[in-house]
BATI-898014 format. One record per residue (C-alpha): residue number from 0; x, y, z; chain. Coordinates in nm, 4 decimals. Each point is the difference from the previous one (the first is absolute). Layout:
{i NUM; xx X; yy Y; zz Z; ch A}
...
END
This chain:
{i 0; xx 1.3328; yy -7.6168; zz 1.4987; ch A}
{i 1; xx 0.0236; yy 0.3441; zz 0.1609; ch A}
{i 2; xx 0.1465; yy 0.0481; zz 0.3541; ch A}
{i 3; xx -0.3488; yy 0.1163; zz 0.1528; ch A}
{i 4; xx -0.1514; yy -0.3103; zz -0.1554; ch A}
{i 5; xx 0.2030; yy -0.2354; zz 0.2153; ch A}
{i 6; xx -0.1246; yy 0.1767; zz 0.3236; ch A}
{i 7; xx -0.3152; yy -0.1675; zz 0.1641; ch A}
{i 8; xx -0.3110; yy 0.1916; zz -0.0562; ch A}
{i 9; xx -0.2547; yy -0.0145; zz 0.2757; ch A}
{i 10; xx -0.2262; yy 0.2818; zz -0.1131; ch A}
{i 11; xx -0.3668; yy -0.0761; zz -0.0612; ch A}
{i 12; xx -0.0746; yy 0.3490; zz -0.1502; ch A}
{i 13; xx -0.2850; yy -0.0582; zz -0.2455; ch A}
{i 14; xx -0.1031; yy -0.3359; zz 0.1120; ch A}
{i 15; xx -0.3643; yy -0.0765; zz 0.1421; ch A}
{i 16; xx 0.0008; yy -0.2452; zz 0.2862; ch A}
{i 17; xx -0.3067; yy -0.1942; zz 0.1517; ch A}
{i 18; xx 0.0687; yy -0.1393; zz 0.3468; ch A}
{i 19; xx -0.3129; yy -0.2272; zz 0.1212; ch A}
{i 20; xx -0.0691; yy 0.0449; zz 0.3734; ch A}
{i 21; xx 0.2147; yy 0.3001; zz 0.0303; ch A}
{i 22; xx -0.1950; yy 0.1883; zz 0.2627; ch A}
{i 23; xx 0.2286; yy -0.1449; zz 0.2869; ch A}
{i 24; xx 0.3034; yy -0.2273; zz 0.0713; ch A}
{i 25; xx 0.2436; yy -0.0952; zz -0.2694; ch A}
{i 26; xx -0.2349; yy 0.1066; zz -0.2807; ch A}
{i 27; xx -0.0014; yy 0.3537; zz 0.1310; ch A}
{i 28; xx 0.3584; yy -0.0012; zz 0.0424; ch A}
{i 29; xx 0.0676; yy -0.1196; zz -0.3389; ch A}
{i 30; xx -0.2475; yy 0.2610; zz -0.1477; ch A}
{i 31; xx 0.1631; yy 0.2898; zz 0.1702; ch A}
{i 32; xx 0.3581; yy -0.1060; zz -0.1018; ch A}
{i 33; xx -0.1160; yy -0.0504; zz -0.3555; ch A}
{i 34; xx -0.1554; yy 0.3861; zz 0.0184; ch A}
{i 35; xx 0.3392; yy 0.1275; zz 0.1481; ch A}
{i 36; xx 0.1707; yy -0.1601; zz -0.3138; ch A}
{i 37; xx -0.2096; yy 0.1671; zz -0.2412; ch A}
{i 38; xx -0.2800; yy -0.2170; zz -0.0770; ch A}
{i 39; xx -0.3660; yy 0.0618; zz 0.0040; ch A}
{i 40; xx -0.1621; yy -0.2442; zz 0.2420; ch A}
{i 41; xx -0.3333; yy -0.1435; zz -0.0107; ch A}
{i 42; xx -0.1259; yy -0.0570; zz 0.3677; ch A}
{i 43; xx -0.2256; yy -0.3024; zz 0.0743; ch A}
{i 44; xx -0.2193; yy -0.1398; zz 0.2551; ch A}
{i 45; xx -0.3770; yy -0.0604; zz 0.0731; ch A}
{i 46; xx -0.0549; yy 0.2960; zz 0.2450; ch A}
{i 47; xx -0.0667; yy 0.3177; zz -0.2014; ch A}
{i 48; xx 0.1186; yy 0.2096; zz 0.3059; ch A}
{i 49; xx 0.3227; yy -0.1436; zz 0.0710; ch A}
{i 50; xx 0.0773; yy -0.0126; zz -0.3748; ch A}
{i 51; xx -0.0731; yy 0.3719; zz -0.0226; ch A}
{i 52; xx 0.1871; yy 0.0851; zz 0.2893; ch A}
{i 53; xx 0.3075; yy -0.1815; zz -0.1177; ch A}
{i 54; xx -0.0464; yy 0.1562; zz -0.3659; ch A}
{i 55; xx -0.0464; yy 0.3655; zz 0.1599; ch A}
{i 56; xx 0.3330; yy -0.0365; zz 0.2066; ch A}
{i 57; xx 0.2006; yy -0.1038; zz -0.3021; ch A}
{i 58; xx -0.1422; yy 0.2842; zz -0.1912; ch A}
{i 59; xx 0.0576; yy 0.2426; zz 0.2644; ch A}
{i 60; xx 0.3547; yy -0.1185; zz -0.0095; ch A}
{i 61; xx 0.0125; yy 0.1059; zz -0.3821; ch A}
{i 62; xx -0.0476; yy -0.3568; zz -0.1433; ch A}
{i 63; xx -0.2220; yy -0.1409; zz -0.2457; ch A}
{i 64; xx -0.2583; yy -0.2186; zz 0.1538; ch A}
{i 65; xx -0.3120; yy -0.1822; zz -0.1156; ch A}
{i 66; xx -0.2705; yy -0.1560; zz 0.2000; ch A}
{i 67; xx -0.1202; yy -0.3538; zz -0.0973; ch A}
{i 68; xx -0.2741; yy -0.1111; zz 0.2615; ch A}
{i 69; xx -0.0586; yy -0.3698; zz -0.0932; ch A}
{i 70; xx 0.0017; yy -0.3217; zz 0.1889; ch A}
{i 71; xx 0.2538; yy -0.2080; zz -0.2072; ch A}
{i 72; xx -0.1660; yy -0.3154; zz 0.1121; ch A}
{i 73; xx -0.3261; yy 0.0840; zz -0.1678; ch A}
{i 74; xx 0.0934; yy -0.1979; zz -0.2997; ch A}
{i 75; xx -0.3315; yy 0.0696; zz -0.1792; ch A}
{i 76; xx 0.0583; yy 0.3719; zz 0.0005; ch A}
{i 77; xx 0.3810; yy -0.0022; zz -0.0545; ch A}
{i 78; xx 0.0260; yy 0.0498; zz -0.3953; ch A}
{i 79; xx -0.2824; yy 0.2895; zz -0.0088; ch A}
{i 80; xx 0.1849; yy 0.1631; zz 0.3121; ch A}
{i 81; xx 0.3486; yy -0.0412; zz -0.1726; ch A}
{i 82; xx -0.1310; yy 0.1513; zz -0.3391; ch A}
{i 83; xx -0.1483; yy 0.2979; zz 0.1976; ch A}
{i 84; xx 0.3400; yy 0.0463; zz 0.1815; ch A}
{i 85; xx 0.1820; yy 0.0017; zz -0.3342; ch A}
{i 86; xx -0.2402; yy 0.2563; zz -0.1852; ch A}
{i 87; xx 0.0242; yy 0.2022; zz 0.3415; ch A}
{i 88; xx 0.3674; yy 0.0117; zz 0.0768; ch A}
{i 89; xx 0.1903; yy -0.1860; zz -0.2969; ch A}
{i 90; xx 0.1191; yy -0.3561; zz -0.0520; ch A}
{i 91; xx 0.2654; yy -0.1032; zz 0.2996; ch A}
{i 92; xx 0.3352; yy -0.0634; zz -0.1252; ch A}
{i 93; xx 0.0620; yy -0.1519; zz 0.3483; ch A}
{i 94; xx -0.2520; yy -0.2500; zz 0.1781; ch A}
{i 95; xx 0.0893; yy -0.1082; zz 0.3688; ch A}
{i 96; xx -0.1969; yy -0.2923; zz 0.0984; ch A}
{i 97; xx -0.0008; yy 0.0716; zz 0.3758; ch A}
{i 98; xx -0.3478; yy -0.0516; zz 0.1377; ch A}
{i 99; xx -0.0427; yy -0.3090; zz 0.2465; ch A}
{i 100; xx -0.1605; yy -0.1212; zz 0.2980; ch A}
{i 101; xx 0.1112; yy -0.2556; zz 0.2749; ch A}
{i 102; xx -0.2044; yy -0.2365; zz 0.1642; ch A}
{i 103; xx 0.2123; yy -0.2063; zz 0.2674; ch A}
{i 104; xx -0.1470; yy -0.3170; zz 0.0405; ch A}
{i 105; xx 0.0747; yy -0.3878; zz 0.0050; ch A}
{i 106; xx -0.1309; yy -0.1148; zz -0.3578; ch A}
{i 107; xx -0.2171; yy -0.2355; zz 0.1698; ch A}
{i 108; xx -0.1683; yy 0.2595; zz 0.1994; ch A}
{i 109; xx -0.0704; yy 0.2544; zz -0.3018; ch A}
{i 110; xx -0.3366; yy 0.0045; zz -0.1507; ch A}
{i 111; xx -0.0114; yy -0.0310; zz -0.4032; ch A}
{i 112; xx -0.1384; yy 0.3585; zz 0.0070; ch A}
{i 113; xx 0.3310; yy 0.1135; zz 0.1954; ch A}
{i 114; xx 0.2017; yy -0.2045; zz -0.2674; ch A}
{i 115; xx -0.1733; yy 0.1475; zz -0.2915; ch A}
{i 116; xx 0.0273; yy 0.3525; zz 0.1208; ch A}
{i 117; xx 0.3479; yy -0.0083; zz 0.0601; ch A}
{i 118; xx 0.1061; yy -0.1637; zz -0.3264; ch A}
{i 119; xx -0.2284; yy 0.2209; zz -0.1777; ch A}
{i 120; xx 0.1123; yy 0.3277; zz 0.1233; ch A}
{i 121; xx 0.4009; yy -0.0826; zz 0.0422; ch A}
{i 122; xx 0.0091; yy -0.2110; zz -0.3231; ch A}
{i 123; xx -0.2686; yy -0.0055; zz -0.2419; ch A}
{i 124; xx -0.0658; yy 0.3788; zz 0.0126; ch A}
{i 125; xx 0.3751; yy 0.0552; zz -0.0846; ch A}
{i 126; xx 0.0037; yy -0.2339; zz -0.2824; ch A}
{i 127; xx -0.3069; yy 0.1596; zz -0.1440; ch A}
{i 128; xx 0.1144; yy 0.3455; zz 0.0382; ch A}
{i 129; xx 0.3280; yy -0.0904; zz -0.1647; ch A}
{i 130; xx -0.1969; yy -0.1516; zz -0.2823; ch A}
{i 131; xx -0.1776; yy 0.3366; zz -0.0584; ch A}
{i 132; xx 0.3187; yy 0.1958; zz 0.0683; ch A}
{i 133; xx 0.2140; yy -0.1686; zz -0.2445; ch A}
{i 134; xx -0.2559; yy 0.0289; zz -0.2907; ch A}
{i 135; xx -0.0042; yy 0.3498; zz 0.0497; ch A}
{i 136; xx 0.3927; yy 0.0443; zz 0.0337; ch A}
{i 137; xx 0.0429; yy -0.1752; zz -0.3344; ch A}
{i 138; xx -0.2833; yy 0.1717; zz -0.1819; ch A}
{i 139; xx 0.1919; yy 0.3261; zz 0.0914; ch A}
{i 140; xx 0.3335; yy -0.1357; zz -0.0842; ch A}
{i 141; xx 0.1114; yy 0.0933; zz 0.3797; ch A}
{i 142; xx 0.3319; yy -0.1488; zz 0.1513; ch A}
{i 143; xx -0.1962; yy -0.1060; zz 0.3019; ch A}
{i 144; xx 0.0852; yy -0.1345; zz 0.3474; ch A}
{i 145; xx -0.1840; yy -0.2385; zz 0.2004; ch A}
{i 146; xx 0.1055; yy -0.0206; zz 0.3652; ch A}
{i 147; xx -0.1524; yy -0.2841; zz 0.2037; ch A}
{i 148; xx 0.0067; yy -0.0051; zz 0.3742; ch A}
{i 149; xx 0.0548; yy -0.3569; zz 0.0853; ch A}
{i 150; xx 0.1518; yy -0.0872; zz 0.3373; ch A}
{i 151; xx 0.2521; yy -0.2072; zz 0.1682; ch A}
{i 152; xx -0.3164; yy -0.2247; zz 0.0658; ch A}
{i 153; xx 0.0320; yy -0.0682; zz -0.3896; ch A}
{i 154; xx 0.2730; yy -0.2299; zz 0.1094; ch A}
{i 155; xx -0.0589; yy -0.0779; zz 0.3531; ch A}
{i 156; xx -0.2869; yy -0.1182; zz 0.2215; ch A}
{i 157; xx -0.0952; yy -0.0077; zz 0.3576; ch A}
{i 158; xx -0.2579; yy -0.1700; zz 0.2016; ch A}
{i 159; xx -0.3314; yy 0.1927; zz 0.0494; ch A}
{i 160; xx 0.0477; yy 0.2041; zz -0.2859; ch A}
{i 161; xx -0.0675; yy -0.2310; zz -0.3005; ch A}
{i 162; xx -0.2063; yy 0.1858; zz -0.2498; ch A}
{i 163; xx 0.2067; yy 0.3034; zz -0.0588; ch A}
{i 164; xx 0.3176; yy -0.1956; zz -0.1064; ch A}
{i 165; xx -0.2086; yy -0.1888; zz -0.2738; ch A}
{i 166; xx -0.1237; yy 0.3417; zz -0.1589; ch A}
{i 167; xx 0.3622; yy 0.1405; zz 0.0362; ch A}
{i 168; xx 0.1510; yy -0.2811; zz -0.1831; ch A}
{i 169; xx -0.2616; yy 0.0564; zz -0.2612; ch A}
{i 170; xx 0.1181; yy 0.3662; zz -0.0270; ch A}
{i 171; xx 0.3627; yy -0.1298; zz -0.0615; ch A}
{i 172; xx -0.1269; yy -0.2031; zz -0.2833; ch A}
{i 173; xx -0.1846; yy 0.3096; zz -0.1436; ch A}
{i 174; xx 0.3314; yy 0.2013; zz -0.0021; ch A}
{i 175; xx 0.1840; yy -0.2404; zz -0.1920; ch A}
{i 176; xx -0.3058; yy -0.0715; zz -0.2600; ch A}
{i 177; xx -0.0058; yy 0.3751; zz -0.0568; ch A}
{i 178; xx 0.3622; yy 0.0208; zz -0.0626; ch A}
{i 179; xx 0.0146; yy -0.2887; zz -0.2270; ch A}
{i 180; xx -0.3255; yy 0.1281; zz -0.1846; ch A}
{i 181; xx 0.0889; yy 0.3604; zz -0.0671; ch A}
{i 182; xx 0.3671; yy 0.0629; zz 0.0614; ch A}
{i 183; xx 0.0493; yy -0.0156; zz -0.3762; ch A}
{i 184; xx -0.2414; yy 0.2591; zz -0.0506; ch A}
{i 185; xx 0.1533; yy 0.2527; zz 0.2386; ch A}
{i 186; xx -0.2060; yy -0.0764; zz 0.3141; ch A}
{i 187; xx 0.2101; yy -0.1512; zz 0.3016; ch A}
{i 188; xx -0.1515; yy -0.1670; zz 0.2965; ch A}
{i 189; xx 0.1637; yy -0.0266; zz 0.3432; ch A}
{i 190; xx -0.0848; yy -0.0612; zz 0.3717; ch A}
{i 191; xx 0.0760; yy 0.1186; zz 0.3358; ch A}
{i 192; xx -0.0178; yy -0.2552; zz 0.2919; ch A}
{i 193; xx -0.0120; yy 0.1947; zz 0.3233; ch A}
{i 194; xx 0.0943; yy -0.1391; zz 0.3329; ch A}
{i 195; xx -0.1577; yy 0.1138; zz 0.3216; ch A}
{i 196; xx -0.0935; yy 0.3566; zz -0.0337; ch A}
{i 197; xx -0.1569; yy 0.2406; zz 0.2571; ch A}
{i 198; xx -0.3341; yy 0.0650; zz -0.1753; ch A}
{i 199; xx -0.3509; yy 0.0031; zz 0.1036; ch A}
{i 200; xx -0.0597; yy -0.3428; zz -0.0970; ch A}
{i 201; xx 0.2860; yy -0.1495; zz 0.2069; ch A}
{i 202; xx -0.0830; yy 0.2127; zz 0.3067; ch A}
{i 203; xx -0.1818; yy -0.2897; zz 0.1797; ch A}
{i 204; xx 0.2959; yy -0.2366; zz -0.0701; ch A}
{i 205; xx 0.2627; yy 0.2555; zz 0.1209; ch A}
{i 206; xx -0.2107; yy 0.0534; zz 0.3231; ch A}
{i 207; xx -0.0432; yy -0.3828; zz 0.0787; ch A}
{i 208; xx 0.2218; yy -0.0661; zz 0.3100; ch A}
{i 209; xx 0.0883; yy -0.3595; zz -0.1163; ch A}
{i 210; xx 0.0269; yy 0.0409; zz -0.3939; ch A}
{i 211; xx 0.1234; yy 0.3424; zz 0.0079; ch A}
{i 212; xx 0.3394; yy -0.0809; zz 0.1497; ch A}
{i 213; xx 0.0328; yy -0.3098; zz -0.2056; ch A}
{i 214; xx -0.0299; yy 0.2100; zz -0.3201; ch A}
{i 215; xx 0.2730; yy 0.2415; zz 0.1272; ch A}
{i 216; xx 0.2343; yy -0.2950; zz 0.1036; ch A}
{i 217; xx -0.0130; yy -0.1310; zz -0.3287; ch A}
{i 218; xx 0.1081; yy 0.2922; zz -0.1705; ch A}
{i 219; xx 0.3826; yy 0.0721; zz -0.0116; ch A}
{i 220; xx -0.0793; yy 0.3632; zz -0.0121; ch A}
{i 221; xx -0.1978; yy -0.0361; zz 0.3420; ch A}
{i 222; xx -0.2864; yy 0.2574; zz -0.1209; ch A}
{i 223; xx -0.3137; yy 0.0466; zz -0.2076; ch A}
{i 224; xx 0.0516; yy 0.1569; zz -0.3116; ch A}
{i 225; xx -0.1389; yy 0.3579; zz -0.0460; ch A}
{i 226; xx -0.2196; yy 0.0671; zz -0.3144; ch A}
{i 227; xx 0.2424; yy 0.2505; zz -0.1609; ch A}
{i 228; xx 0.2543; yy -0.2955; zz -0.0026; ch A}
{i 229; xx -0.1815; yy -0.1552; zz -0.2914; ch A}
{i 230; xx 0.0094; yy 0.3029; zz -0.2381; ch A}
{i 231; xx 0.3477; yy -0.0307; zz -0.1105; ch A}
{i 232; xx -0.0786; yy -0.3605; zz -0.1653; ch A}
{i 233; xx -0.3254; yy 0.1666; zz -0.1259; ch A}
{i 234; xx 0.1504; yy 0.2631; zz -0.1588; ch A}
{i 235; xx 0.3017; yy -0.2011; zz -0.1710; ch A}
{i 236; xx -0.2320; yy -0.2307; zz -0.1463; ch A}
{i 237; xx -0.2305; yy 0.2784; zz -0.1447; ch A}
{i 238; xx 0.2825; yy 0.1771; zz -0.1499; ch A}
{i 239; xx 0.2242; yy 0.0111; zz -0.3111; ch A}
{i 240; xx 0.2813; yy -0.1408; zz 0.2074; ch A}
{i 241; xx -0.1963; yy -0.3135; zz 0.0236; ch A}
{i 242; xx -0.0367; yy -0.0418; zz -0.3617; ch A}
{i 243; xx 0.1598; yy -0.3382; zz -0.0276; ch A}
{i 244; xx -0.1445; yy -0.1440; zz 0.3120; ch A}
{i 245; xx -0.3006; yy -0.2236; zz -0.0878; ch A}
{i 246; xx -0.1604; yy -0.3014; zz 0.2047; ch A}
{i 247; xx 0.2079; yy 0.0869; zz 0.2878; ch A}
{i 248; xx -0.1536; yy 0.0073; zz 0.3663; ch A}
{i 249; xx 0.1960; yy 0.2149; zz 0.2300; ch A}
{i 250; xx -0.0159; yy -0.0934; zz 0.3650; ch A}
{i 251; xx -0.0063; yy 0.2824; zz 0.2387; ch A}
{i 252; xx -0.0129; yy -0.1498; zz 0.3646; ch A}
{i 253; xx 0.3058; yy 0.0898; zz 0.1998; ch A}
{i 254; xx 0.1382; yy -0.3596; zz -0.0567; ch A}
{i 255; xx -0.3055; yy -0.1511; zz 0.1658; ch A}
{i 256; xx -0.0203; yy -0.2840; zz -0.2841; ch A}
{i 257; xx 0.3563; yy -0.1150; zz -0.0026; ch A}
{i 258; xx 0.0198; yy -0.1080; zz 0.3842; ch A}
{i 259; xx -0.0919; yy -0.3183; zz 0.1400; ch A}
END
């Protein structure tokens, strides 16, 4: 072993990364970080205008970026859309299952339609996309990386927010299933469990005069996380430095989940 091989390699040069739901929030921050570390990035979203604005900004900054305008939750269209993406941009080495929605309701008050929508978008679409991506990674002999955004809600639950933890716990299962299924073939799978981050989807919670201070009071760091603070974990897990990390869920929550 040479001296240089002992130094952790965090470079993503030559890699192609698909980040679902990457026009805002944590997904956008991860895409920007991957681009900065040398990867080509695929920006995904349902709104063509927003996707193109992000892609244009990355290209202007000198990065390689591709647009993937597709609703990941449209399961009947997913395979054709992914095949078209692979033909146009190449087969992703890195797939970040990030897209998700949140419906904060007591389970008894939620409609079956709301339950199905959240489970389909947050869980089933990630399982389906991972199936497609794994098949193509293996066919092309890639040392692939799956990174799935779970949540501290993958281990914890709170009243009035019942459906989301169900899906996130399912995603934790996906992380481990992919790790066991494909680790021996050079494809690893890990997860990131964010805590309370100041993203668009959490704006109403942060502004709530009752719940907002409760959230801050629970966090040992007494503040919300900023989107860029998720990117160190995301770059690490996608990089050669994490070559022997498989089936792990890395919690990034400022200590929120260790308090009681």
